[in-house]
C-alpha positions as CSV (number, residue, x, y, z in Angstrom):
1,M,-34.0,12.6,-25.7
2,H,-31.6,14.6,-23.5
3,R,-31.1,11.5,-21.3
4,F,-30.4,9.3,-24.3
5,L,-27.9,11.9,-25.6
6,L,-26.2,12.2,-22.2
7,A,-26.0,8.4,-21.9
8,F,-24.5,8.2,-25.5
9,L,-21.9,10.8,-24.7
10,L,-20.9,9.1,-21.4
11,L,-20.6,5.7,-23.2
12,G,-18.3,7.3,-25.9
13,S,-16.2,8.9,-23.2
14,L,-15.9,5.5,-21.4
15,V,-14.8,3.8,-24.7
16,N,-12.2,6.5,-25.3
17,T,-10.9,6.2,-21.8
18,V,-10.5,2.4,-22.0
19,S,-8.8,2.8,-25.4
20,A,-6.4,5.4,-24.0
21,Q,-5.4,2.9,-21.3
22,I,-3.8,0.6,-23.9
23,D,-0.3,1.7,-24.6
24,T,0.5,1.1,-28.3
25,I,4.1,0.2,-29.0
26,N,5.8,0.0,-32.4
27,T,9.1,0.9,-34.1
28,A,7.8,4.3,-35.0
29,N,6.7,5.8,-31.7
30,L,9.9,5.2,-29.6
31,R,8.0,4.2,-26.4
32,L,10.3,1.4,-25.3
33,N,12.7,1.8,-22.4
34,V,15.8,1.4,-24.6
35,A,18.1,2.3,-21.7
36,A,17.7,-1.3,-20.7
37,F,18.7,-2.6,-24.1
38,R,22.4,-3.4,-23.8
39,E,25.2,-5.7,-25.0
40,V,24.7,-9.0,-23.3
41,K,24.6,-12.8,-23.8
42,R,21.9,-14.9,-22.1
43,T,21.4,-18.6,-22.2
44,Y,17.9,-20.2,-21.7
45,A,16.9,-23.8,-21.1
46,V,13.8,-24.7,-23.1
47,F,11.6,-27.7,-22.3
48,F,8.1,-29.0,-22.3
49,E,5.8,-30.3,-19.6
50,D,2.3,-31.7,-19.6
51,S,-0.6,-30.2,-17.7
52,L,0.3,-32.2,-14.6
53,G,3.9,-30.9,-14.6
54,H,5.6,-34.1,-16.0
55,R,8.6,-33.4,-18.1
56,L,8.0,-34.3,-21.8
57,S,11.5,-33.5,-23.2
58,S,15.1,-32.9,-22.4
59,A,16.0,-29.3,-22.4
60,D,17.3,-27.5,-25.5
61,L,19.7,-24.5,-25.0
62,W,19.2,-21.1,-26.5
63,D,22.1,-18.7,-26.6
64,R,20.9,-15.1,-27.3
65,T,23.4,-12.3,-27.8
66,I,23.0,-8.5,-28.3
67,R,25.8,-6.4,-29.8
68,L,25.7,-2.6,-30.4
69,S,27.8,-0.7,-32.9
70,A,27.7,2.2,-35.3
71,T,28.0,2.6,-39.1
72,S,30.5,4.9,-40.8
73,T,27.9,7.6,-40.8
74,G,27.4,7.4,-37.1
75,Q,24.0,5.5,-37.2
76,K,23.7,3.2,-34.2
77,I,22.7,-0.3,-35.0
78,Y,22.2,-3.6,-33.1
79,Q,23.0,-7.2,-33.9
80,F,20.9,-9.9,-32.4
81,N,22.1,-13.5,-32.7
82,W,20.2,-16.6,-31.5
83,Q,21.7,-20.1,-31.6
84,W,19.5,-23.0,-30.8
85,F,21.2,-26.2,-29.6
86,Q,19.4,-29.5,-29.4
87,K,21.3,-32.6,-28.1
88,D,24.7,-30.9,-28.8
89,S,23.7,-30.1,-32.4
90,L,23.1,-26.6,-33.8
91,L,19.4,-26.6,-34.8
92,A,19.1,-23.0,-35.8
93,N,21.3,-19.9,-36.2
94,V,19.4,-16.6,-36.5
95,T,20.9,-13.1,-36.9
96,T,18.9,-9.9,-37.0
97,T,20.3,-6.4,-37.4
98,G,18.4,-3.2,-36.9
99,L,18.4,0.5,-36.1
100,F,18.9,1.9,-32.6
101,P,17.0,3.3,-30.7
102,S,13.9,2.5,-32.8
103,L,14.9,-1.3,-33.0
104,A,13.4,-1.3,-36.5
105,P,14.9,-4.4,-38.3
106,L,17.2,-4.0,-41.2
107,T,18.2,-7.6,-42.1
108,H,17.2,-11.1,-41.0
109,R,19.3,-14.2,-41.8
110,A,18.3,-17.6,-40.5
111,T,19.7,-21.1,-41.0
112,Y,17.6,-24.0,-39.8
113,T,18.8,-27.6,-39.9
114,K,15.4,-28.9,-41.0
115,R,14.0,-25.9,-42.9
116,G,17.0,-24.4,-44.8
117,N,17.8,-20.7,-45.1
118,R,15.4,-17.8,-44.6
119,N,16.9,-14.4,-45.5
120,F,15.1,-11.0,-45.6
121,V,15.9,-7.3,-45.9
122,F,13.9,-4.4,-44.6
123,N,13.7,-1.0,-46.3
124,G,11.6,1.0,-43.9
125,T,8.4,-1.0,-43.6
126,T,8.9,-3.0,-46.8
127,V,10.2,-6.6,-46.5
128,T,11.8,-8.4,-49.4
129,I,14.1,-11.3,-50.1
130,P,17.7,-10.3,-51.1
131,A,18.4,-10.8,-54.8
132,A,21.2,-13.2,-54.0
133,D,18.7,-15.4,-52.1
134,Q,15.9,-15.4,-54.7
135,H,15.8,-18.9,-56.1
136,T,12.2,-19.1,-57.2
137,A,9.5,-16.9,-58.7
138,K,7.9,-16.8,-55.3
139,D,11.1,-15.5,-53.8
140,S,11.3,-12.7,-56.4
141,S,7.8,-11.6,-55.9
142,F,7.8,-11.7,-52.1
143,R,7.0,-8.2,-50.8
144,V,5.4,-7.4,-47.5
145,I,4.5,-3.9,-46.2
146,M,4.6,-4.0,-42.4
147,N,1.5,-2.1,-41.2
148,P,2.0,-1.5,-38.3
149,P,5.8,-0.9,-38.3
150,A,7.0,-3.9,-36.3
151,F,9.7,-5.4,-34.3
152,A,11.3,-8.8,-35.3
153,F,9.3,-11.5,-33.5
154,P,12.3,-13.7,-32.9
155,M,13.5,-11.0,-30.5
156,D,10.5,-11.2,-28.2
157,L,12.6,-12.1,-25.2
158,E,14.7,-9.0,-25.7
159,I,11.9,-6.6,-26.7
160,L,9.2,-7.3,-24.0
161,P,11.4,-6.4,-21.0
162,L,11.7,-2.9,-22.5
163,L,8.0,-2.1,-22.1
164,P,7.3,0.9,-19.8
165,F,6.0,-1.0,-16.8
166,K,4.2,1.1,-14.3
167,R,1.4,-0.9,-12.6
168,V,-0.5,-4.2,-12.4
169,G,-3.4,-4.1,-14.8
170,Q,-1.5,-2.1,-17.4
171,E,-2.2,-3.1,-21.0
172,F,0.0,-2.9,-24.1
173,A,-0.5,-3.6,-27.8
174,I,2.9,-4.3,-29.4
175,A,3.7,-4.8,-33.1
176,F,5.6,-7.8,-34.1
177,Y,6.5,-9.3,-37.5
178,E,7.6,-12.9,-38.0
179,P,10.1,-12.8,-41.0
180,G,8.5,-14.5,-44.0
181,S,4.9,-14.1,-42.8
182,P,2.4,-12.2,-44.9
183,S,1.8,-9.3,-42.4
184,A,2.7,-7.7,-39.1
185,S,0.3,-7.7,-36.2
186,Y,-0.4,-6.1,-32.9
187,Y,-0.4,-8.5,-29.9
188,R,-2.2,-7.7,-26.7
189,L,-0.3,-7.9,-23.4
190,T,-1.4,-7.4,-19.8
191,V,0.6,-6.9,-16.7
192,T,-1.1,-9.5,-14.5
193,G,0.9,-9.1,-11.3
194,K,4.2,-8.6,-9.6
195,E,5.9,-11.2,-7.4
196,D,9.2,-12.5,-6.0
197,L,10.3,-15.4,-8.1
198,S,12.5,-18.0,-6.3
199,I,15.6,-18.9,-8.3
200,G,17.1,-21.3,-5.7
201,G,17.6,-21.4,-2.0
202,A,16.6,-18.1,-0.4
203,T,17.3,-16.1,-3.5
204,T,14.4,-14.3,-5.2
205,I,14.0,-11.8,-8.0
206,N,11.2,-9.3,-8.0
207,C,9.4,-9.7,-11.3
208,W,6.6,-8.2,-13.4
209,L,4.2,-10.9,-14.7
210,L,3.3,-10.1,-18.4
211,K,0.7,-12.2,-20.2
212,I,0.6,-12.2,-24.0
213,D,-2.4,-13.1,-26.2
214,Y,-1.2,-14.7,-29.4
215,G,-4.5,-14.2,-31.1
216,Q,-5.3,-17.9,-31.2
217,Q,-7.8,-19.6,-28.8
218,G,-6.1,-21.3,-26.0
219,V,-2.6,-20.1,-26.9
220,Y,-0.9,-17.7,-24.4
221,A,2.2,-17.2,-22.4
222,T,3.3,-15.5,-19.2
223,F,6.7,-13.9,-18.9
224,W,8.5,-13.2,-15.6
225,I,10.5,-10.0,-16.2
226,S,13.0,-8.8,-13.6
227,D,12.1,-5.3,-12.3
228,Q,15.8,-4.5,-11.7
229,S,17.7,-6.0,-14.6
230,R,14.8,-5.8,-17.2
231,E,15.3,-9.3,-18.6
232,V,13.1,-12.3,-19.0
233,V,14.0,-14.8,-16.3
234,K,11.2,-17.3,-17.0
235,M,8.4,-17.9,-19.5
236,R,5.6,-20.3,-19.4
237,E,3.6,-20.8,-22.6
238,Y,0.5,-22.9,-23.1
239,F,-0.6,-24.5,-26.4
240,R,-1.9,-27.9,-27.6
241,G,-2.5,-29.1,-24.1
242,R,1.1,-28.7,-22.9
243,Y,3.4,-26.1,-21.5
244,R,6.7,-24.8,-22.9
245,Y,9.2,-23.2,-20.5
246,K,12.1,-20.9,-21.2
247,V,14.2,-20.4,-18.1
248,K,17.3,-18.2,-18.0
249,I,20.2,-20.2,-16.6
250,Y,23.0,-17.6,-16.9
């Protein structure tokens, strides 16, 4: 009986130790390295390849901009803007605003060429559609409580580099919310390595390799995040038998 009890206690201790090794990140606990969150504009080339490395599409261009400001009361806020260009046409224009340093979202306004407008407001963890944009009964009744309190998913390229990287093998659970979806969720991330990424010629960038589990079988991505500048310089995402790349070009 004493041996069984001792084994049970040791097992419980091991479970607690493993759980403690996963860093939980959300907009309420202020665990991001927000010193690396700064005003900047980055442009990414986005394209697809098959499993053999054959290019499947021409590259789209993503312009992603961060601006910081303050309200009349002194509250610091950010504005994130993402413009998606495809064959010289603007396919999407997305703007998210939020609080700094928590990075909790306040508004999300998106215009998609093929999907129309998607506008949302955030009051703490409650998400609704602004009255001016309520055109149907479904719009009027839309109300989501973000549990956990989450970051705006369209800002993944800007949020993930702010994780408190310390070592290979480190694990995170980060809360994201895709505006318009029925709930927020935690996503599991693992620091799988650290390497020098070649960016042409003899130039390399020392990067953390961060793998994200999207919660769907066979869907995952690896991000190469610069250790010095704390930005995504490359992403490789696998789904539906092909790879999507996002590569920072300037």
